[in-house]
C-alpha positions in Angstrom: 57.2 -107.9 -109.1 59.4 -106.4 -106.4 62.4 -104.2 -106.9 63.5 -104.9 -110.5 66.2 -102.2 -110.6 68.9 -104.7 -109.6 68.9 -106.4 -113.0 71.8 -104.3 -114.2 73.0 -102.7 -117.4 72.1 -105.5 -119.8 68.5 -104.5 -120.5 67.2 -104.2 -124.0 63.9 -102.8 -125.2 62.3 -106.2 -125.9 63.0 -107.3 -122.3 61.8 -104.1 -120.8 58.6 -104.2 -122.9 58.0 -107.8 -121.7 58.3 -106.6 -118.1 56.0 -103.7 -118.8 53.5 -105.9 -120.5 53.5 -108.3 -117.5 52.9 -105.4 -115.1 50.0 -104.2 -117.3 48.4 -107.6 -117.2 48.8 -107.8 -113.5 47.1 -104.4 -113.0 44.4 -105.0 -115.6 42.4 -107.2 -113.2 41.7 -104.0 -111.2 40.0 -102.4 -114.2 37.4 -105.1 -114.6 34.0 -103.5 -113.9 33.2 -105.1 -110.5 36.7 -104.8 -109.1 37.1 -101.2 -110.4 33.8 -100.1 -108.8 35.0 -101.4 -105.4 38.1 -99.1 -105.5 38.2 -95.8 -103.7 38.7 -92.7 -105.7 42.3 -92.5 -104.5 42.9 -96.0 -105.6 41.4 -95.3 -109.0 43.7 -92.2 -109.4 46.7 -94.3 -108.4 45.8 -97.0 -110.8 45.4 -94.5 -113.7 48.7 -92.9 -112.9 50.5 -96.3 -112.7 49.0 -97.4 -116.0 49.9 -94.2 -117.8 53.5 -94.5 -116.4 53.7 -98.1 -117.7 52.3 -97.2 -121.1 54.6 -94.2 -121.7 57.8 -95.9 -120.3 59.5 -96.6 -123.6 58.8 -93.2 -125.0 59.9 -91.3 -121.9 63.5 -92.7 -121.8 66.3 -92.9 -124.3 67.6 -96.4 -123.4 66.1 -99.5 -121.9 68.5 -99.3 -119.0 67.3 -95.8 -118.2 63.7 -96.9 -118.5 64.4 -99.8 -116.1 65.9 -97.5 -113.6 62.7 -95.5 -113.7 60.3 -98.4 -113.9 57.0 -97.3 -112.2 56.3 -98.6 -108.7 52.8 -100.1 -108.5 50.5 -98.9 -105.8 51.0 -100.6 -102.4 47.5 -101.9 -102.3 47.9 -103.9 -105.5 48.6 -107.6 -104.9 
């Protein structure tokens, strides 16, 4: 997904939720049983932290612009 913070001040909640949902779909493949079992404990912890940050993004910020500025960074090992 890269650095998405450059999009600007024209973000609304529907757009942000779409971006968040895409990020969740991209990371869900790592929670499949076989793939998840192959992860190190550190990777599992990073994945849990990232998922929680994505899920709570809308409730943690007052505006979509603020949420976008604080969009979670996925773990470096995720492709």
